[in-house]
N, C-alpha and C positions, 0 to 999 in steps of 0.2 A: 598831732605828733610833735615831739619836742625838737628843738633846733639841733640838739646833739644827734638824735636819730635821723633827722633829715640830712645832716652832714655825712653821717656814716653811709646812708643809702646812696646819696649822690656820689660819694667817693667810689663806691663799688660800681655803680652804673657807669661812671665816667672813666673807670680804670685808673683812678688816682690812689692806688693802694701800693705801698712800697714796703718791702721787708729788708731789714738790716740786722743781721744776727738774730737775737731773740725778740726784736721789736718789730711791730707792724704799725705803719702810720697811714692814716686815712685823711686825705685833704679835700676840702671843698672850697669853692670860690664864689664870687658874685653875690647875688641876692641871698642865697642860703647862708653864706658866711656873714654877710652884713646883718641879717636878722639875729643870728646867734651872737655876734659881737655886741649888738645893741642890748641884748638881754643880760650880758655879763657886767659885773661891777669892777671898778678900779681901772687905772690907766698907768702904764709903765712905758716910757719912751725907750725905744731900742733902736740903735743905729748899727747897721751892718753894711756890707759891700753893695747891697741893693738899694739902700736909702734909709729913710727914717720911718719908723713904725710906732703906732700906739698899740700896745699889747694888753690883752685881758686874758686871765687864766681861768680854766675850769678844773678845779682840784689839781691833781697831779697828772692827769691823763690828757688834758687838752688845753688849747689856747686858740685865741683868735687875734688877728692883727689887722689894723687899718694902716695901709701904707699912705703916708702923707707927703713924702718927698721921694723922688727917684735918686739914683746914685750920684747925680750931679747937682742935687739940691732943687730941682724943678718940682713945683707942686703937682701932686697926683692924688688920686683917690681910688684905691683898690683894696679888696678884702680877701683874706685867706684865713681858714681855720684848719687846725690839725688835731687829730685824736691819735694818741700813741698808746698801744697796748702790747702786752707780752704776747708773742706768737703762740698759738696752740701747739702742743707736742704731737 
């Protein structure tokens, strides 16, 4: 099973599915997210209110991020991936 499919399945099983308007996002974490992150190419550093992340993208529908610093600059290691799709009508 692909990392994309594992993330989708885990998001559904863990109730990590959110709907906003016409978009549905599926989020996975931990080992599933880390495996998918490691299979993607490219690194883009992104800083937001939660800290510093290294992001990798899956086309236009998904991304994975490795958090390397928390909001106050302390080293951390956490993974998240998100798949965003249009909601079915």
